[in-house]
C-alpha positions in Angstrom: 0.0 0.0 0.0 1.3 3.4 -0.9 1.9 5.7 2.1 -0.3 8.7 2.5 0.8 11.6 0.4 2.1 14.5 2.5 0.7 17.4 0.5 0.9 21.1 1.4 -2.0 22.7 3.2 -3.0 24.2 -0.1 -3.2 20.8 -1.8 -3.9 21.1 -5.5 -4.8 24.7 -5.2 -1.2 25.7 -5.7 1.5 23.8 -7.6 5.2 24.0 -6.7 6.6 22.5 -9.9 10.3 21.6 -10.1 12.1 21.2 -13.4 15.7 20.7 -12.2 16.0 17.4 -13.9 14.9 18.8 -17.3 15.4 22.5 -17.6 18.0 22.7 -14.8 20.1 20.0 -16.4 20.5 22.3 -19.4 22.9 24.4 -17.4 26.5 24.4 -18.8 28.6 22.0 -16.7 25.8 19.9 -15.3 25.6 16.2 -16.4 23.3 14.0 -14.3 23.7 10.2 -14.4 20.5 8.2 -14.0 21.5 7.5 -10.4 22.0 11.2 -9.9 18.5 11.9 -11.3 17.0 9.4 -8.9 18.8 11.0 -6.0 17.8 14.5 -7.0 14.1 13.5 -7.3 14.2 11.9 -3.8 15.6 15.1 -2.3 13.0 17.2 -4.0 10.3 14.9 -2.7 11.7 15.3 0.8 11.5 19.0 0.5 7.8 18.7 -0.4 7.4 20.0 -4.0 4.3 19.0 -5.7 5.6 18.0 -9.1 9.0 16.8 -10.3 9.7 17.0 -14.1 12.1 14.1 -14.7 13.1 14.8 -18.3 12.1 14.0 -21.9 11.5 10.2 -22.4 11.9 9.1 -25.9 14.2 12.0 -26.8 16.9 11.4 -24.2 18.0 7.8 -23.5 19.0 8.6 -19.9 15.6 10.2 -19.3 13.9 7.1 -20.8 15.9 4.9 -18.4 15.1 7.2 -15.5 11.4 6.8 -16.0 11.7 3.1 -16.4 13.7 2.7 -13.2 11.3 5.0 -11.3 8.3 2.9 -12.6 10.2 -0.3 -11.5 10.2 0.8 -7.9 13.6 2.6 -7.6 11.9 5.9 -6.8 9.2 6.2 -4.1 7.6 9.6 -4.0 5.6 10.5 -0.9 4.8 14.1 -1.7 5.5 14.8 -5.4 4.1 13.4 -8.6 6.5 12.5 -11.4 6.1 14.5 -14.7 7.3 13.6 -18.2 8.1 16.4 -20.6 7.6 16.3 -24.3 6.4 18.2 -27.4 3.1 18.1 -29.3 2.8 15.8 -32.2 4.5 16.7 -35.5 2.7 18.4 -38.3 1.1 16.2 -40.9 0.4 13.2 -38.6 -1.8 12.3 -35.6 -0.9 12.1 -31.9 -1.8 8.4 -31.9 0.8 7.8 -34.6 3.6 10.0 -33.2 6.3 7.8 -31.5 7.4 10.7 -29.3 3.9 11.1 -27.9 3.8 7.3 -27.4 7.1 7.5 -25.4 5.4 9.9 -23.0 2.7 7.4 -22.3 5.3 4.6 -22.1 7.1 6.5 -19.3 4.1 5.7 -17.0 4.3 9.3 -15.6 0.9 10.3 -14.2 1.5 13.9 -15.4 2.7 15.2 -18.7 4.0 18.6 -19.6 3.6 19.5 -23.3 5.6 22.3 -24.8 3.9 24.2 -27.6 4.6 27.2 -29.8 2.5 30.2 -28.7 4.4 32.9 -30.7 3.1 32.9 -34.3 6.6 33.9 -35.5 8.0 30.6 -34.1 5.1 28.7 -35.6 5.8 30.0 -39.1 9.6 30.2 -39.0 10.7 27.5 -36.7 8.0 24.8 -37.1 7.4 25.9 -40.7 3.7 25.2 -40.4 0.5 27.2 -40.3 -1.2 28.8 -37.4 -4.2 26.5 -37.8 -2.1 23.3 -37.9 -0.2 24.3 -34.7 -3.4 24.8 -32.9 -4.6 21.4 -34.1 -1.3 19.8 -33.0 -2.0 21.1 -29.5 -5.6 20.0 -29.4 -5.0 16.5 -30.8 -2.0 15.8 -28.5 -3.7 17.0 -25.3 -6.9 15.1 -26.1 -4.9 11.9 -26.8 -3.0 12.0 -23.5 -6.0 12.9 -21.5 -8.0 10.0 -23.0 -5.1 7.8 -21.8 -5.7 8.9 -18.3 -2.8 11.5 -18.0 -3.0 14.9 -16.4 -1.6 17.5 -18.9 0.0 20.9 -18.4 0.8 23.0 -21.4 4.0 25.1 -21.5 3.3 28.0 -23.9 6.8 28.6 -25.1 7.8 32.3 -25.8 4.4 33.3 -24.6 5.3 36.8 -23.4 7.2 37.7 -26.6 4.4 36.3 -28.7 1.8 38.2 -26.6 3.6 41.5 -27.3 3.5 40.7 -31.0 0.0 39.3 -31.3 -2.3 39.5 -28.2 -4.7 36.8 -29.5 -2.8 33.9 -31.0 -1.2 32.6 -27.8 -4.6 32.6 -26.2 -6.0 30.6 -29.1 -3.3 28.0 -28.5 -4.1 27.9 -24.8 -7.9 27.6 -25.4 -7.3 24.6 -27.7 -5.4 22.9 -24.9 -8.0 23.7 -22.2 -10.9 22.6 -24.4 -9.0 19.3 -25.0 -8.6 18.7 -21.2 -5.4 20.4 -20.2 -5.4 21.5 -16.5 -2.8 24.4 -16.5 -1.6 26.8 -19.1 1.9 27.8 -18.3 3.1 31.2 -19.6 6.8 30.9 -20.4 9.3 33.7 -20.5 11.6 31.5 -22.6 14.0 34.3 -23.5 14.1 35.6 -20.0 13.7 39.2 -21.0 10.7 40.3 -19.0 10.5 42.6 -16.0 8.2 42.1 -13.0 5.8 45.0 -13.8 5.2 43.6 -17.3 4.8 40.0 -16.1 2.2 41.2 -13.6 0.3 43.1 -16.2 0.3 40.3 -18.8 -0.7 37.6 -16.3 -3.5 39.8 -14.9 -4.8 40.3 -18.5 -4.6 36.6 -19.4 -6.4 35.5 -16.2 -9.2 38.1 -16.8 -9.5 37.3 -20.5 -9.6 33.5 -20.2 -10.4 32.4 -16.7 -7.9 29.5 -17.2 -5.7 28.2 -14.5 -2.4 29.9 -15.2 1.2 28.9 -14.4 4.5 30.7 -14.8 7.9 29.7 -16.0 10.7 32.3 -15.9 14.3 32.3 -17.2 16.8 34.7 -15.4 18.4 36.6 -18.3 17.5 39.9 -16.7 18.2 38.7 -13.2 14.5 38.9 -12.5 13.3 35.3 -12.7 12.4 35.0 -9.0 10.8 38.5 -8.9 8.9 37.7 -12.1 7.6 34.4 -10.6 6.4 36.1 -7.5 4.8 38.9 -9.6 2.9 36.3 -11.6 1.7 34.6 -8.4 0.5 38.0 -7.1 -1.3 38.5 -10.4 -3.2 35.2 -10.2 -0.9 32.3 -11.3 -1.3 29.2 -9.1 1.4 27.1 -10.7 5.1 28.1 -10.4 7.9 26.3 -12.3 11.4 26.6 -10.8 14.8 24.8 -10.6 16.9 24.0 -7.6 19.5 26.8 -7.0 18.4 28.5 -10.2 20.1 26.0 -12.4 19.3 26.3 -16.1 20.3 27.3 -19.6 22.2 30.6 -20.0 21.6 32.7 -16.9 19.4 30.0 -15.3 15.8 29.7 -14.1 13.8 31.0 -11.1 15.5 29.6 -8.0 13.2 27.2 -6.3 14.5 28.1 -2.8 14.1 31.9 -3.2 10.7 31.4 -4.7 9.6 29.1 -1.9 11.0 31.5 0.8 9.1 34.4 -0.7 5.9 32.6 -1.2 5.8 31.2 2.3 7.4 33.9 4.5 6.4 37.0 2.5 3.1 36.1 0.9 1.9 33.7 3.6 1.2 30.9 1.1 1.7 27.5 2.8 2.9 25.8 -0.4 5.0 23.1 1.3 4.0 20.4 3.8 4.4 21.4 7.4 8.0 21.9 8.7 9.5 21.3 5.2 10.7 24.9 4.8 13.4 24.3 7.4 14.9 21.6 5.1 15.7 24.2 2.4 19.4 24.7 3.3 20.1 21.0 3.6 18.4 20.1 0.3 19.9 23.0 -1.6 23.4 22.0 -0.6 22.8 18.3 -1.2 21.5 19.1 -4.7 24.6 21.3 -5.4 26.8 18.4 -4.5 24.9 16.1 -6.9 25.3 18.7 -9.6 29.1 19.0 -8.7 28.7 22.7 -8.3 29.9 24.6 -5.2 26.9 26.0 -3.2 26.4 29.7 -3.8 27.4 31.3 -0.5 25.4 34.5 -1.3 22.2 32.7 -2.4 19.1 34.2 -0.9 17.6 32.3 2.1 20.0 29.2 1.8 23.4 30.6 1.2 25.9 30.5 4.1 26.3 34.3 3.9 22.5 34.9 3.6 22.4 35.9 7.3 26.1 36.8 7.8 26.8 40.3 9.2 30.1 42.1 8.8 29.5 45.8 9.7 29.9 46.8 13.3 26.8 48.9 13.0 24.8 45.8 12.2 26.3 43.8 15.0 25.5 46.5 17.6 21.8 46.4 16.6 21.7 42.6 16.4 23.1 42.4 19.9 19.9 44.2 21.0 17.5 42.3 18.8 18.5 40.0 15.9 15.3 41.0 14.0 16.6 44.5 13.5 19.0 43.4 10.7 17.5 40.0 9.7 14.4 39.9 7.4 13.4 36.7 9.1 14.6 34.1 11.6 17.2 32.1 9.8 16.1 28.9 11.5 12.8 29.1 9.6 14.6 28.0 6.4 17.3 25.9 8.1 20.0 28.5 8.1 22.0 30.3 10.9 23.0 33.8 11.6 26.8 34.4 11.5 28.9 37.4 12.7 32.0 38.0 10.5 35.1 39.4 12.0 37.0 41.9 9.8 38.5 45.4 10.1 34.9 46.6 10.1 34.2 44.7 13.3 33.3 46.7 16.5 33.0 45.6 20.1 29.5 44.2 19.5 30.7 42.1 16.6 33.5 40.5 18.7 31.2 39.8 21.6 28.6 38.2 19.4 31.2 36.1 17.5 32.7 35.0 20.8 29.3 33.9 22.0 28.8 32.0 18.7 32.2 30.2 19.2 31.4 29.4 22.8 33.9 31.8 24.4 32.5 33.9 27.2 34.0 37.4 27.2 30.9 39.3 28.4 31.7 41.7 31.1 35.3 42.0 30.1 35.6 45.2 28.1 39.4 45.1 28.2 39.5 41.8 26.5 37.0 42.9 23.9 38.9 46.1 23.2 42.2 44.2 22.9 40.7 41.8 20.4 39.1 44.6 18.3 42.4 46.4 18.2 44.3 43.3 17.2 41.9 42.3 14.5 42.0 45.8 13.0 45.8 46.0 13.0 46.2 42.5 11.5 43.5 43.0 8.9 45.4 46.1 7.8 48.5 43.9 7.4 46.7 41.4 5.3 45.2 38.9 7.8 41.6 37.8 7.3 39.6 36.2 10.1 36.4 36.4 8.1 37.1 32.9 6.6 39.2 31.6 9.5 37.0 31.1 12.5 39.5 28.7 14.1 42.3 31.3 14.1 40.0 33.9 15.5 38.9 31.6 18.3 42.5 31.0 19.2 43.1 34.8 19.3 40.1 35.1 21.6 41.3 32.4 23.9 44.9 33.7 24.0 43.8 37.3 24.7 41.4 36.0 27.5 44.2 33.9 28.9 46.7 36.7 29.0 44.1 39.0 30.7 43.5 36.3 33.4 47.2 35.8 34.0 47.8 39.6 34.2 45.1 39.7 36.9 46.8 36.9 38.8 44.1 34.3 38.1 44.7 30.8 36.9 44.7 30.4 33.1 41.5 29.0 31.7 42.9 27.8 28.4 45.4 25.0 29.1 45.1 23.4 25.7 46.7 26.3 23.8 50.0 25.3 25.5 49.9 21.8 24.1 53.3 22.5 22.4 55.6 25.4 21.8 57.8 25.9 18.8 61.5 26.6 19.2 62.5 26.7 15.5 62.0 25.0 12.1 64.1 24.5 9.0 63.1 23.4 5.5 65.5 22.2 2.8 64.3 22.0 -0.8 66.7 20.0 -3.1 66.5 19.8 -6.8 68.2 16.8 -8.3 69.1 16.0 -12.0 66.1 15.6 -14.2 64.8 12.1 -14.8 64.3 11.0 -18.5 60.7 9.9 -19.1 59.3 8.4 -22.3 57.2 11.0 -24.0 54.9 8.4 -25.6 54.4 10.5 -28.7 57.1 10.0 -31.2 60.9 10.2 -30.9 62.7 11.7 -28.0 62.1 11.9 -24.3 60.9 14.6 -21.8 62.7 15.3 -18.6 61.1 15.7 -15.2 63.1 17.5 -12.4 63.3 15.6 -9.2 62.5 17.8 -6.2 62.5 16.7 -2.6 61.8 18.6 0.6 63.0 17.9 4.1 61.8 19.7 7.2 63.2 19.7 10.8 61.2 21.1 13.7 62.2 21.7 17.3 59.3 21.9 19.8 58.7 21.6 23.5 55.9 19.2 24.3 55.1 17.1 27.4 58.0 18.6 29.3 60.5 17.5 26.7 62.4 19.1 23.9 61.6 17.1 20.7 63.4 17.3 17.4 61.7 15.7 14.4 62.6 15.4 10.8 60.4 14.4 7.9 60.3 14.4 4.1 57.4 15.6 1.9 56.5 16.3 -1.7 56.9 20.0 -0.9 58.0 22.3 1.9 54.5 22.6 3.4 53.9 18.9 3.3 57.3 18.2 4.9 56.6 20.7 7.7 53.2 19.2 8.4 54.7 15.7 8.6 57.6 16.8 10.9 55.3 18.7 13.3 52.9 15.7 13.5 55.8 13.4 14.2 57.1 15.7 16.9 53.8 16.0 18.9 52.1 12.6 18.0 53.8 10.7 20.9 52.2 13.0 23.4 49.0 13.6 21.4 48.5 10.5 19.1 45.1 11.8 18.1 46.7 14.4 15.9 47.4 11.7 13.3 43.6 11.7 12.7 43.7 15.3 11.6 43.8 15.8 7.8 44.3 18.8 5.5 41.3 19.1 3.2 42.1 22.4 1.4 45.0 24.8 1.0 44.7 28.3 -0.6 47.4 30.9 -1.3 46.6 34.4 -2.4 48.9 37.4 -3.2 47.5 40.3 -1.2 46.5 43.6 -2.8 49.1 46.3 -3.2 51.8 43.7 -3.5 53.4 42.2 -6.6 56.3 40.1 -7.7 57.9 37.1 -6.1 58.5 39.0 -2.8 54.8 39.7 -2.4 53.0 39.3 0.9 50.9 36.1 0.8 47.9 34.9 2.7 47.4 31.2 3.3 44.2 29.6 4.3 44.3 26.0 5.5 41.2 23.9 6.0 41.5 20.9 8.3 39.2 18.1 9.4 39.0 15.7 12.3 36.2 13.9 14.2 33.6 14.9 11.6 34.4 18.6 12.0 36.1 21.1 9.7 37.8 24.3 10.5 40.0 27.0 8.7 43.1 28.8 9.9 45.1 31.6 8.4 48.7 32.8 8.1 50.2 35.9 6.5 53.9 36.6 5.6 56.1 37.6 2.7 57.5 34.1 2.9 54.9 31.6 1.7 56.4 28.8 3.8 56.1 30.9 7.0 52.6 31.9 6.2 51.8 28.2 5.6 53.5 27.3 8.9 51.4 29.8 10.8 48.2 28.3 9.5 49.4 24.7 10.0 50.3 25.4 13.6 47.0 27.2 14.3 45.2 24.1 12.8 47.0 21.7 15.2 46.6 24.0 18.2 42.9 24.3 17.5 42.4 20.6 17.1 44.1 19.9 20.5 42.1 22.7 22.1 38.8 21.1 21.3 37.7 18.4 23.9 35.4 16.8 21.3 38.3 16.5 18.8 41.2 15.7 21.1 39.4 13.2 23.4 41.8 11.5 25.7 44.6 14.0 25.3 46.9 14.2 28.3 46.0 16.9 30.7 48.2 19.6 32.2 50.7 22.1 30.7 53.1 21.0 28.1 56.0 23.0 29.6 57.9 21.1 32.4 61.2 21.3 34.2 62.8 23.0 31.2 60.9 26.1 32.1 59.9 26.9 28.5 57.2 29.5 28.5 53.8 29.2 26.8 53.4 30.5 23.2 50.5 32.6 24.6 53.0 35.2 25.8 55.7 34.8 23.2 53.6 34.1 20.1 53.0 36.0 16.9 49.6 36.4 15.2 47.0 33.9 16.2 49.2 32.6 19.0 51.8 31.3 16.6 55.5 32.1 17.3 57.0 33.7 14.2 60.2 32.0 13.0 63.2 34.3 12.8 
């Protein structure tokens, strides 16, 4: 027995129609496998859309296979209905004789979207048929599919351009479809050239002139696809076609998540099943992974920066009331508010960010002021804490620790003294090139052999440790040597892995002696964090970020479970890097 369908409170009165697997797949760079398409459909169903357009069976082999596998039980939809897309029959035949129309029926999809020409210029120039034959093609195909028990939606391609040229022909096409049994007439801004005020006007006129159920499909060539979709709904459309994350041909389509956010939170239309809106961020990011496209950090509602605040003025108001600078509670759509720490940060920004990171500096104006001053001076020198929360948290803890020591209180941050650097050295050796068979005709190519060796001297567990390691580059060698040096005392550090490494030449510097900023992303225990280093020497900048990454890992109880307690400095009297360190608590090598 099929489980009960979890429809939205509006039921069939409003359609959220997703075409990611058809129109969205036309985006440059996206290629879905059949397995991908099944996974995308399952995620969209979890979100609670009403219709999922799976592709064009009969025209695309992968789409034909997708529908076959879905019908065989590989796709169970609890909210959505699967939709097959196709064209009206060809001129000069009948729908019953057209193999493409039969492929739509063979897909076993309960709903079929037919695309039809509604601009007379396309009828005559692209289809090369008559106005009358095009109308009959629509009527015959819709009637044939409806007679076979299918629900039919009609996509009126180029409707808005055609309506501007001839206000009556597009409606004649639509009337033929409705008379034959079509449920929805979808007005398509195929070229994406419309503006919201014109969409609202045309949809209003069409609703008044026909009384048909109207849908909207907008491309984003003017950057107005979401606004145009919302304008159409306000004008009377009750069927909105979108794609996940706005994927689509050229500039893309109306973004499903922005449209849903606007319809639910701004227009008060409960177009999703209860509690599904909070799944938007999760589903958006999961769909981006399946498309092999990095999530858009600045995407409305679901982007990681959608509720991120940088200006100190914003943070001051947010500290009083988050609603003063957020248009809604981020949790409603599954997102979070973030405070960014940059040279624009003020005292409120630092206090809110510290609270976000779990560091209590409330009631300590001296610590807050010191952190603000440090951030501003380091940002001026090229540091960036905006993308390096871990380095900023270490700065917070180091500053708080120093303040407590200066006040004669016991330090509260033991873990930042897990180890202390004495010095490091890196040797890069280039050896004679090795001949390699070029594999393409006579001669050989030569590949230079380069090796790196690093030696680090650290104080850890009351001992002075010297460790040497080789690597495929100076940063890899340093990383290996430092791990070797501290792993006996902290074996859990072997579980930490580097997942990303970025180097950037800072503005106002050029040439091989430029100041560089290094961002290192690390992961351990299912968590990921980013640290930063800045120096004219790229190895030193990398070292700063690497050390911060390890210090941070050992400072987190959830990551460094079982790490030995107590200070690392022992009888040798070596001081903590908290007092002697450079930026981010990292001692700068001389």
